[in-house]
Residue frames as a rotation matrix with the C-alpha (Angstrom) as fourth column:
UNK 1
0.604 0.794 0.071 -0.01
0.797 -0.602 -0.038 0.01
0.013 0.080 -0.997 -0.02
UNK 2
-0.497 -0.668 0.553 1.40
0.638 -0.714 -0.289 3.47
0.588 0.209 0.781 -0.91
UNK 3
0.179 0.368 -0.913 1.03
0.902 -0.432 0.003 6.02
-0.393 -0.824 -0.409 1.83
UNK 4
0.329 -0.094 0.940 0.61
0.498 -0.828 -0.257 9.67
0.802 0.552 -0.226 0.92
UNK 5
-0.289 -0.637 -0.714 3.10
0.956 -0.148 -0.255 11.46
0.057 -0.756 0.652 3.13
UNK 6
0.892 0.442 -0.094 2.30
0.449 -0.891 0.066 14.84
-0.055 -0.102 -0.993 4.60
UNK 7
0.447 -0.767 0.460 4.90
-0.107 -0.556 -0.824 17.51
0.888 0.319 -0.331 4.47
UNK 8
0.363 -0.363 0.859 5.57
-0.929 -0.219 0.300 17.17
0.079 -0.906 -0.416 8.25
UNK 9
0.778 -0.160 0.607 6.01
-0.026 0.958 0.286 13.35
-0.627 -0.238 0.741 7.91
UNK 10
0.777 -0.546 0.313 8.28
0.448 0.131 -0.884 13.91
0.442 0.828 0.346 4.83
UNK 11
0.349 -0.688 0.636 10.44
-0.560 -0.697 -0.447 16.36
0.751 -0.200 -0.629 6.88
UNK 12
0.625 -0.084 0.776 10.51
-0.695 0.395 0.602 13.92
-0.357 -0.915 0.188 9.72
UNK 13
0.866 -0.223 0.448 11.81
0.337 0.922 -0.192 11.12
-0.370 0.317 0.873 7.36
UNK 14
0.780 -0.524 0.342 14.20
0.057 -0.484 -0.873 13.56
0.623 0.701 -0.347 5.80
UNK 15
0.376 -0.486 0.789 15.84
-0.869 -0.481 0.118 14.25
0.322 -0.730 -0.603 9.24
UNK 16
0.688 0.011 0.725 16.01
-0.354 0.878 0.323 10.57
-0.633 -0.479 0.608 9.87
UNK 17
0.859 -0.310 0.408 17.66
0.512 0.551 -0.659 9.83
-0.020 0.775 0.632 6.52
UNK 18
0.853 -0.519 0.043 20.30
-0.488 -0.826 -0.282 12.62
0.182 0.220 -0.958 6.95
UNK 19
0.174 -0.902 0.395 22.96
-0.866 0.051 0.498 10.41
-0.469 -0.428 -0.772 8.60
UNK 20
0.632 0.157 0.759 22.36
0.010 0.978 -0.210 7.32
-0.775 0.140 0.616 6.55
UNK 21
-0.521 -0.835 -0.180 24.86
-0.385 0.042 0.922 5.96
-0.762 0.549 -0.343 4.00
UNK 22
0.192 0.625 -0.757 23.50
-0.981 0.111 -0.156 5.13
-0.014 0.773 0.635 0.44
UNK 23
-0.301 -0.284 0.910 22.99
-0.369 0.915 0.164 1.38
-0.879 -0.286 -0.381 0.23
UNK 24
0.532 0.430 0.730 21.59
0.556 0.473 -0.684 1.26
-0.639 0.769 0.013 -3.24
UNK 25
-0.316 -0.697 -0.643 23.82
-0.207 -0.611 0.764 2.21
-0.926 0.375 0.049 -6.09
UNK 26
0.781 0.570 0.254 22.41
0.165 0.203 -0.965 2.79
-0.602 0.796 0.065 -9.60
UNK 27
-0.255 -0.964 -0.069 25.14
0.123 -0.103 0.987 2.25
-0.959 0.243 0.145 -12.21
UNK 28
-0.648 -0.179 -0.740 25.48
-0.586 -0.504 0.634 2.32
-0.487 0.845 0.222 -15.86
UNK 29
-0.938 0.346 -0.011 23.29
0.298 0.823 0.483 -0.86
0.176 0.450 -0.876 -16.46
UNK 30
-0.175 0.965 0.193 19.50
-0.262 -0.235 0.936 -0.95
0.949 0.113 0.294 -16.50
UNK 31
-0.225 0.181 0.958 17.71
-0.973 0.013 -0.231 -1.26
-0.054 -0.983 0.173 -13.23
UNK 32
-0.544 -0.044 -0.838 17.78
-0.344 0.922 0.175 -5.01
0.765 0.384 -0.517 -12.56
UNK 33
0.557 0.731 -0.394 15.60
-0.077 0.518 0.852 -7.51
0.827 -0.444 0.345 -10.62
UNK 34
-0.038 -0.710 -0.703 18.57
0.761 0.435 -0.481 -7.89
0.647 -0.554 0.524 -8.22
UNK 35
-0.880 -0.326 0.345 18.52
0.155 -0.885 -0.439 -4.19
0.448 -0.333 0.830 -7.50
UNK 36
0.000 0.932 0.362 14.68
-0.577 -0.296 0.762 -4.24
0.817 -0.208 0.538 -6.90
UNK 37
0.572 0.288 -0.768 15.08
0.363 0.751 0.552 -7.24
0.735 -0.595 0.325 -4.54
UNK 38
-0.457 -0.764 -0.456 17.82
0.784 -0.103 -0.613 -5.50
0.421 -0.637 0.645 -2.59
UNK 39
-0.767 0.251 0.591 15.69
-0.320 -0.947 -0.013 -2.42
0.556 -0.199 0.807 -2.23
UNK 40
0.248 0.928 -0.278 12.69
-0.369 0.355 0.859 -4.57
0.896 -0.110 0.431 -1.27
UNK 41
0.322 -0.296 -0.899 14.68
0.697 0.717 0.014 -6.47
0.640 -0.632 0.437 1.41
UNK 42
-0.755 -0.655 -0.038 16.23
0.516 -0.558 -0.650 -3.31
0.404 -0.510 0.759 2.82
UNK 43
-0.502 0.669 0.549 12.89
-0.537 -0.738 0.409 -1.58
0.678 -0.089 0.729 3.15
UNK 44
0.516 0.606 -0.605 11.40
0.091 0.664 0.742 -4.59
0.852 -0.438 0.288 4.93
UNK 45
0.070 -0.594 -0.802 14.30
0.878 0.418 -0.233 -4.39
0.474 -0.687 0.551 7.36
UNK 46
-0.754 -0.479 -0.449 14.77
0.625 -0.733 -0.269 -0.63
-0.200 -0.484 0.852 7.79
UNK 47
0.291 0.955 -0.058 11.75
0.865 -0.288 -0.412 1.08
-0.410 0.070 -0.909 6.26
UNK 48
0.913 -0.106 -0.395 13.94
-0.231 -0.930 -0.285 3.99
-0.337 0.351 -0.874 5.23
UNK 49
0.313 -0.795 0.519 16.83
0.748 0.543 0.381 3.69
-0.585 0.269 0.765 2.78
UNK 50
0.449 -0.277 -0.849 19.19
-0.471 -0.881 0.039 6.04
-0.759 0.383 -0.527 0.86
UNK 51
0.431 -0.276 0.859 20.33
0.739 0.654 -0.160 5.40
-0.518 0.704 0.486 -2.71
UNK 52
0.031 -0.617 -0.787 22.58
-0.262 -0.765 0.589 6.98
-0.965 0.188 -0.185 -5.19
UNK 53
0.959 0.152 0.239 22.49
0.207 0.198 -0.958 7.33
-0.193 0.968 0.158 -8.97
UNK 54
0.008 -1.000 -0.010 26.31
0.593 -0.003 0.805 7.04
-0.805 -0.013 0.593 -9.97
UNK 55
-0.140 -0.303 -0.943 27.77
-0.416 -0.846 0.334 9.26
-0.898 0.439 -0.007 -12.68
UNK 56
-0.920 -0.389 -0.043 27.62
-0.251 0.501 0.828 6.51
-0.301 0.773 -0.558 -15.19
UNK 57
-0.449 0.844 0.294 23.94
0.560 0.522 -0.643 5.96
-0.696 -0.124 -0.708 -14.83
UNK 58
-0.812 0.231 0.537 21.80
0.479 -0.264 0.837 6.72
0.335 0.937 0.104 -17.85
UNK 59
0.190 0.977 -0.100 19.05
0.737 -0.075 0.671 7.62
0.648 -0.201 -0.734 -15.38
UNK 60
-0.265 -0.235 0.935 18.72
-0.422 -0.844 -0.332 10.81
0.867 -0.483 0.125 -13.30
UNK 61
-0.989 -0.070 -0.129 18.42
0.075 0.517 -0.853 10.08
0.127 -0.853 -0.506 -9.58
UNK 62
-0.395 0.919 0.016 14.69
-0.785 -0.328 -0.526 11.27
-0.478 -0.221 0.850 -9.78
UNK 63
0.133 0.403 -0.905 14.03
-0.863 0.497 0.094 8.71
0.488 0.769 0.414 -12.57
UNK 64
-0.598 -0.471 -0.648 15.85
-0.128 0.855 -0.503 5.95
0.791 -0.218 -0.571 -10.62
UNK 65
-0.918 0.283 0.279 14.05
-0.320 -0.111 -0.941 6.83
-0.235 -0.953 0.193 -7.38
UNK 66
-0.149 0.982 -0.115 10.65
-0.919 -0.180 -0.351 6.68
-0.365 0.054 0.929 -9.01
UNK 67
0.113 0.044 -0.993 11.27
-0.714 0.699 -0.050 3.53
0.691 0.714 0.110 -10.83
UNK 68
-0.791 -0.434 -0.431 12.56
0.052 0.655 -0.754 1.65
0.609 -0.619 -0.495 -7.81
UNK 69
-0.827 0.512 0.233 9.69
-0.416 -0.277 -0.866 3.10
-0.379 -0.813 0.442 -5.70
UNK 70
0.111 0.881 -0.461 7.04
-0.994 0.105 -0.038 1.90
0.015 0.462 0.887 -8.14
UNK 71
-0.051 -0.230 -0.972 8.66
-0.447 0.876 -0.184 -1.52
0.893 0.425 -0.148 -8.34
UNK 72
-0.714 -0.233 -0.660 8.77
0.376 0.667 -0.643 -2.14
0.590 -0.707 -0.389 -4.55
UNK 73
0.278 0.957 0.079 5.70
0.561 -0.228 0.796 -0.07
0.780 -0.177 -0.601 -3.59
UNK 74
-0.240 -0.480 -0.843 7.61
0.934 -0.351 -0.066 2.63
-0.264 -0.804 0.533 -1.68
UNK 75
0.872 0.485 -0.056 7.49
0.474 -0.869 -0.142 6.30
-0.117 0.097 -0.988 -1.39
UNK 76
-0.072 -0.898 0.434 10.10
0.721 -0.348 -0.599 8.74
0.689 0.270 0.673 -2.66
UNK 77
0.452 0.204 -0.869 10.87
0.838 -0.432 0.334 10.99
-0.307 -0.879 -0.366 0.30
UNK 78
0.679 -0.286 -0.676 13.42
-0.336 -0.940 0.060 13.26
-0.653 0.187 -0.734 -1.34
UNK 79
0.517 -0.633 0.576 15.91
0.856 0.368 -0.363 13.57
0.018 0.681 0.732 -4.16
UNK 80
0.805 -0.433 -0.405 18.89
-0.302 -0.887 0.349 15.87
-0.510 -0.159 -0.845 -3.74
UNK 81
-0.031 -0.875 -0.482 21.57
-0.937 -0.142 0.318 15.79
-0.347 0.462 -0.816 -6.44
UNK 82
-0.378 -0.196 -0.905 22.46
-0.654 0.748 0.111 12.16
0.656 0.633 -0.411 -7.12
UNK 83
-0.996 -0.030 -0.080 20.99
0.047 0.588 -0.808 10.93
0.072 -0.808 -0.584 -3.71
UNK 84
-0.130 0.991 0.025 17.47
-0.582 -0.097 0.807 9.81
0.803 0.090 0.589 -3.09
UNK 85
-0.882 0.035 0.470 15.57
-0.427 0.364 -0.828 8.51
-0.200 -0.931 -0.306 -0.08
UNK 86
-0.355 0.779 -0.518 12.86
-0.310 0.424 0.851 5.87
0.882 0.462 0.091 -0.10
UNK 87
-0.759 0.230 0.609 10.38
-0.614 0.056 -0.787 4.88
-0.215 -0.972 0.098 2.61
UNK 88
-0.138 0.767 -0.627 7.99
-0.335 0.560 0.758 1.98
0.932 0.314 0.180 2.97
UNK 89
-0.028 0.265 0.964 6.18
-1.000 0.007 -0.031 1.12
-0.015 -0.964 0.265 6.22
UNK 90
-0.795 -0.148 -0.588 6.61
-0.126 0.989 -0.079 -2.47
0.594 0.011 -0.805 7.47
UNK 91
0.011 0.949 0.314 3.08
-0.675 -0.224 0.703 -3.29
0.737 -0.220 0.639 8.47
UNK 92
0.535 0.143 -0.833 4.08
0.206 0.934 0.293 -6.44
0.820 -0.329 0.470 10.36
UNK 93
0.287 -0.537 -0.793 6.99
0.953 0.075 0.293 -4.82
-0.098 -0.840 0.533 12.35
UNK 94
0.775 0.068 0.628 6.92
0.313 -0.905 -0.288 -1.16
0.549 0.419 -0.723 12.16
UNK 95
-0.096 -0.882 -0.461 10.32
0.990 -0.035 -0.138 0.55
0.106 -0.469 0.877 13.14
UNK 96
-0.924 -0.268 0.271 9.46
0.279 -0.960 0.002 4.28
0.260 0.078 0.963 12.38
UNK 97
-0.040 0.893 -0.449 6.60
0.904 -0.159 -0.397 6.10
-0.426 -0.422 -0.800 14.08
UNK 98
-0.570 -0.175 0.803 5.57
0.624 -0.728 0.284 8.94
0.535 0.663 0.524 11.81
UNK 99
-0.934 0.263 -0.244 4.24
0.002 -0.676 -0.737 12.05
-0.358 -0.688 0.631 13.25
UNK 100
-0.182 0.930 0.321 0.30
0.881 0.299 -0.367 12.01
-0.437 0.216 -0.873 12.96
UNK 101
-0.847 0.075 0.527 -1.47
0.297 -0.755 0.585 14.37
0.441 0.651 0.617 10.67
UNK 102
-0.863 0.445 -0.240 -3.78
0.086 -0.339 -0.937 16.45
-0.498 -0.829 0.254 12.79
UNK 103
-0.449 0.732 -0.512 -6.26
-0.882 -0.454 0.125 17.02
-0.141 0.508 0.850 9.86
UNK 104
-0.322 0.334 -0.886 -6.75
-0.426 0.784 0.451 13.27
0.845 0.523 -0.110 9.52
UNK 105
0.575 0.544 0.611 -7.28
-0.757 0.072 0.649 12.59
0.309 -0.836 0.454 13.16
């Protein structure tokens, strides 16, 4: 399930992602099933991951982030330069508690 993040939740996740090192690296090849599996496994374990589109990549970091997010049902939190952050809640074992949206109750 894709969650629509509020700006407050997005800001919260950005602050949590700041100290993280990129664990996904998009290189000169196409996005592979192995990369999608790595992203899926990492999101299940951590919920929040950082990735990077290398200089040799034919995709921009925005394109890579959106394609990976669509493949693993995640949310793009932010894209800055070559770096991107993805989030997907683990419904069975949540690790990150997002701030609630006051408008939704």
